[in-house]
N, C-alpha and C positions, 0 to 999 in steps of 0.2 A: 915528576910532578903529577899531582892528581888532576884529572880533567873532568869537566862537566860543562853545562851551559851557563853562561853568565848573563843574568838579567839586570839591566839598569834602565831607569826611566829618564826621559827628557821631554821637552815640549817643542813642537814645530809650528811654523806659521804657513798658512796658505792664503796669501793676500793679507787681509786684516783679521782672519779667523785663526784661532790657535787650536791645537789638538795634542793630546798626550801621546807620546811615542814610546813604545817599548822596544829597547835595543837588546838583542840577544847575540852574544858571541859564542861561537862553537869552534873547538879545535879537534880535528879528527885525523886518523891515519890517511896517508895519501901523498901525492906529489905536493911539495911546498907551493903555496899560493895564497892569495888574499882576495876574497870575493865579497862584494857589498851588494845586497839585494834589498828591495822594498820600494820601488818606484822612486829612485834617487836620480838627481841630475848630475851632469859632469863635474860640477864643483864638489859634490859629495864623494864621487868616485876618487877624486884626487886626495881625499882624506886618508886613503890607504898608506900613501908614502909618509904623510905627516904623523899618523898614528904609529907606524912601525919605527920611525926615527925617534919619536918622543919617548916611546916605551924603552927603547934601547939606551938612549942618552939619559934617562932618569934612573938608571941602575937596575932595571928589571930585564927579564929575558923575553924576547919575542919568539914565539914557538916556530921551529923549522918544520912545520907540518901544514896540513890543509886548514886554512883559517877562513871561517865564514861569519860575517856579521849581517844580521837581518834586522831591518827597521820596520816595525809594524804599527798601524795597519798598512798593508801594501797599497790600498786604494787611495791613500792620501799622498799627494806629491810632496817631496821633501827636497829642500835645497839649502845651501849655505854651509858655513863651517862650524856652526854651533854644536854639531853632533860629535865633534872630534873627541872631546873629553869623555862623554858616556861610552863611545865606541871603544876607546882605550881601556876604560874601567871594565867593560864587559869582557874583554880578553884577559885582563888581569884576574878577574873573578874566575873565568873559565879555566885558567891555569893555576889557580890557587895561590896567587901572589899578593892577595890583599884580603882584608877582613870584609865581611858582608853584613854585619849586624846593623850598621847604620844606613844600609841601602834602602830599606823599607821606608816609604813615606818621604823619600828625597828625590828631587829632580836635579839633573846636572846639565850645565850649559857651558860652552867654552870652546874656543879655537886653540889648537895646539901649535906651538912653534916647533921646529925640528929639535931644539934642545930641551923641550918639555915645558917651556913657559906657557902660561895661559894668556891669550890675547882677547880683548873685548869683542863682543858680537852685537849685532843689531837686534832690535825688537825685544829686549829683555823685559821691559815693563808689561806689554800685553801677554807675553809668554807666562810670566809669573802670576799675573792676575788670573789666567786660566788655570794654572797649576793649583793656586789656592782654592778656586771654586771647585776643582776636581777632588779636593780633599787632601792634598799633599801638605805636609807639615814643615818641610825644610827645602831649601834650595841652595845649591853651590854654584857660584858664578865666578867669572874672572874678577880680580880685584878692581880692574878698570870699570867694571859694570856695577860694583857694589853700591855706589851712591844712588844710581838709578833704581837698582833692585830694592833698596831700603824704603822706597816710596810705597811699596805694597804692604799693607797691613794684613795681619792674620797669617803670615808665613815667616818662619825664621830664615834669615838670609845670611850667608857667609861668603866672603870673598877669598879666593885662593890665587896664589901667584904662579903655581906650577902643578904639573901632574904629581910629582913627588909630595907636594904639600897636601894634595887631596888624599893620597894614599896614607900619609901619616895621620891625617884627621880620621880616616876610616879605622885606623888601628888604635885611635885614642891617644896618639903620641903628640898631637899638635892641635892648636885651636885655629879656626878660620878668622879672617879679618872681619871686623864689624864696623858698620858706618851708621851714624845717627841720622835717620831720614827725617827727623822733625825739624832740623835746622835747614832752612831754605834760603840761599843767598838772594838778595834783591835783584830784580831783572835789570838789564842795562838801561841807562837813561834814554829818554826819547826827546828830540828837539822840541822847543816850546813854540806854541802858536804866537806868542808875543813877538817873535822874530819876523812875522809876516806883516808887511806894510800894506795898509788898505785892504782891498778885496773883501769888504764886509759881506757882500752878497755870497761869495764863495765860502767864506768862513761859516756863515749861518747855514748854508746848504750842508756842509760837512757835519755841523752840530746836529742837524735834523737826521742825517744819515746815520750818525753814530748812535743817536737815541733810539732808532728803530731798526737798524740793520738794513738800511735801504741802499740800493745801488746808485752810483753817481757817474755822470759823464761831464767832464770839464773841457771846454774848448776855448782856445785863445791863442794869441801869437806867442812865439817862444820867449823865454825869459820873463814871463809875466807872473810866475809863482805857482804853476800847477804842481810841479814835482815837490816844491818846498812845502806846499799845503799837504800833499799826499803823505810825505814822510812824517808829518806831525799829527796825522789822524790817529795813529795808535795811542798817542798821549792823552786823547780825550775819551777813549773807550774805557769802560769799567774793567777792573781785573776779572780774570776768569773765575767762575765758581769752581769749587773743589772737583766736582764730577767733570766739568768741562776741562779743567787743567789736566786731569789724568788722561782724558781722551786725546787731547792735543799732544801731550807728551808721548803717548803711545804711538801716534802717527809719526812723529819726528824720530822716535826710536826705530821704527821700522824703516824709515827713509834714510837713516844714518846721519841725520842733521841735528841731532840733539846736542846742545852745547855741553862740553865736558864739565865746566864749572857750574852750570845751572841745570842740573838734571830734571828739575820740575819746572815746566813752563807755566808761569802764572800770569803773564801779560799776553794780550792778543797778538798772535804772530803777524808779521808784515812780510809778504812775499812779493817780489817785484821781478819777474823774469824779463829777459831781454826781448825786444820786439821780433827777433828772429826765432822765437820759441816754436817748437813743433807741436803737433797734436799730442804725441807721446809725452813730451816734456810738460805740457800743460795738464793733461788728464792723468798721465801715468802710463807706464809701459815696461817693456823688457821681455826677454824670452822666458818661456815656461809659465811662470806666474807673474803678473804685472805688479810693479811696485808703485807707490803713491807718487803723484805728480804735484804740480804747483797748486792746483785747486784744493788738494787734500792737505798739503802743508799749510795752506792759509785757512784751514778750518777754524771757525770761531774767531777769525781775525780779518785781515785785509789782503785782498789780491789786487795789486796795482799794476795796470797795464799801461805804461807810458808809450806815447807814439802809437796808440792802438790802431790808427788808420794805416800804419805800415805793416801790421800783422796780417797774414793771409786770411781771406774770408772763411776758408774751411776751418782754420784754427779757432777763429772767433765764434763761429757757429757751433763749434763743439762745446761751448760753454752753456748752451741753452738747456741741456738736460740737467747738469748739476745745479744751475741757477733755479730751476723749477723744483727739483726733488730734494736738494740738499745732500746728495750723495752721488757717487760716480761708480759705474759698473764697467769693468774692462775685461773683455773675453780674450784669452790667449790659449795657446796649445793645451796646457795642462789643466786650467781651471778658469773660472770667472771670479775675479777679485772685486769686492765691493768696499769702497772707502768712504768715510764721511767727507762731505765737502759743502758745509754751510758757511759761506764767507760773505763779506761785504766787498762787492766788486767796484773798483774805482778806476774809471777810464779817463785818459787824458789824450787830447789830440790837438794838433794845429788846425786852423781853418782851411788850409790848402797846402799843396806840396811846396810852394816857394816859401811859405811861412815868413812873411815880412813882419817887421815890428809894428807897422800900421797897415790897415787894409788898403789905404790909398796908394800904397806902393806895390800892391799885388800885381803880378804879371800873368796870373792864371785866368783863363776864360771861365765863364760861368759854368760851362759844361765840365771842365776839369775840376772845379771846386765841388760840384755836385757828385762827380764820380769819386773824388777822394774820400769824402765822408760817407759816400754810398757803400763803401766796403763794410760798414756797420749795417747789417741786414735789418729789415723791418722786424722779423721775429725776435732778434736780439735786442733791438732798441725798445721793443714792447716790454721787455723785462727790466729796463732802466727806469727807476722811479724819479730821479732828480737829474735835470739837465741844466747846466750853468754855462752861460756865455761870459767869459772874463774879459775885462778891458784893462788897459794899462793904468796903474794907480796914479800917475802924475807926480810932479815934483813935490807938491805940497804934502801928499800922503807919504812919500818916501822920507821926507824930513820931519814928519810928525812924531808924536810920542809913540812908544811901543803899544801894540794892540793888546787886547785882552789876553791874559795868560791862559795856558792850557788848564791849569788847576781850576779856574773859575768855570770854564766851559765844561770840564769833566764833572764838576759837581752837579750842574743842571742835567747833563746826560745821565749820570747815575740815578738821579731822582726820577727821571722819566723812565728809565729802564726798570727801576723797582716798581713803579706804578703799573707798568705793563706786565711785569712778572706776577704781581699780586692779582691782577685782573684775570690772567690766563692760567694761574697756578693749577686750578682743578683740571685743566685740559692738557697740561704738560708742555705748553708753549713758553719759550723763554723771551721772545721779543715779538713786536707787532709784525715783522716781516715773515714770521713763521705761521701766522694764523691763516687757515684755508679760507678761500673766498666764500665757500658755502656757509661757513660759520658767520662771516661778516654780513651776509645777506639774510640770514634766517635768525639764528639765536641771538646775534648782536646787531640786528638791523637798526639803522638810523631812522629817525622820523621822516616821513615823506618830504617835508619842506627842506630838510637838511640834505637829503640825497638827491634833490631835484637837479642840481648842476650836473651830477654824474649821469643821470638819466637823459638830460638834454644833450650832453656830449655823445652818449651812445646813439641817440636817435639821429644825430647829425653825422655819425660815422667818424668822429674825430678821435675816438678811442675804441679799443676792442673790449670784449668782456674781460679778458685778462687785465687790460689796462684799467678797467673800472675797479676790479678787485684791488689792484696795487694802489690806486688813488685812495681808496677807503683805508687801506693800511697806513698810508702816509698821513691821512687826516687824523687817525688815532694817535700817531706819533706827535703831530703838531699840537694836539689836545693835551698829551702828556707833558710836553715841554712847558706849556703855560699853566699846568696844574689844574685843569678842568676835569669834570667827571665824564664828559662825552664830547665828541666833535660837534662844532657848530657849522653854520653855512660858510663862514669865513675860512674855517679849517679845510673844508672840502674844496672851496674855490682856490685856495692857495695850493693845495695838493695838485689840482688839475693844472694850475699855472706852472708848477715845477715840471710837469710832464710836457708842457707846451712851449717851453722856452726855445728861443731861436738858437741856432748854432749847433744843433744836434739832430738835424733832420736825417 
């Protein structure tokens, strides 16, 4: 067989950033062996056995010589099984066992089974977005990833079921599987707000939070409806914009949590980790290059932390940076990964450890009660815009007519979001919660009489400078909900009252 160097292109991820990878296979005289170079992790070194078996079981011949596969550039960390297919193709090209005319302008992704089948891999959406931007015209992916890959416009995508299928396509003897990416199935249904009995104050607080993307803390005895309300919050949020949808889908693709039958996420995600979650589980982690955590999977959606007072203080305080910046940076051995993390934080807590149905039955001392909610540090609470103390609804409310449905609330939220989007369109901000405090104080400063309550709270030390900015953002949201052109004194006063509610000290 003729021997040369086989060049095949693929795409690799380092955190949430992608890069084009050139894979070169070389076969030379020497003792039989298989070496993989190019700053690869242990999972990629294991590809040697998969590639050797897949080539042999696909009817091709694996060379009994010295085999070297190099992945360039060498300074980019590489991990995962998505390079199996291009590694195998590079060796088939090097040994003259496949055609090469279709290799130019094509990227290949896929994990190989020992019998040559192609298995789906993570992160196909961000990988192909980068390949398209780099000028590649075609992409070959496993058939299991074809629906996700078809979401990328501007690049021809084909799905393959096996290594032999790809080799036949390269020879012009077979066609790749095609998927229509324009047909997007509807997202799963969300429970309706009409199921919630009473709790008008908490319902309105969540409406305000949804309209502006503000963070909320709900406190109250168990069984009062905190979790029930939280699970219905995504139903009143507006659908994701096209660019938001692709970004959220890309994060879930990297995390491996993309629903198989719903490759495009069009509804705001709802992520609710257990209260035993670690810092790595919340922010992201892993060896080598960190993967996305709960805060990134909740990007453009809701992060619900039930029983938040049971979560470790260090874990809760780790939220402070993503809450402020809308992204999370995780440094690990090989690289620093940066993931988007702009979410609506919804906290729920009981008022004390014993959590009675009524406060009169509480057996906790005042010191214990203060210490329990004191796990929510002052800097974290300063980033919470709305605090709600929930009370039992009573028999009359439980037996009353159903509450307002989610559809009616969602219509008001959508109108308020559109008003904010139009106002900040020139600046690139999508909601009131994203507006920097400097812009609220200068370019969009309120009249002195309107901002007087905020200045009074600042002078009395009842809020910080950050709290003042957040109160102004909340006032703009209250203004949008009632359809006004700008906040009034009542909007500012109500925003301050939401931050001053009892039960969330």
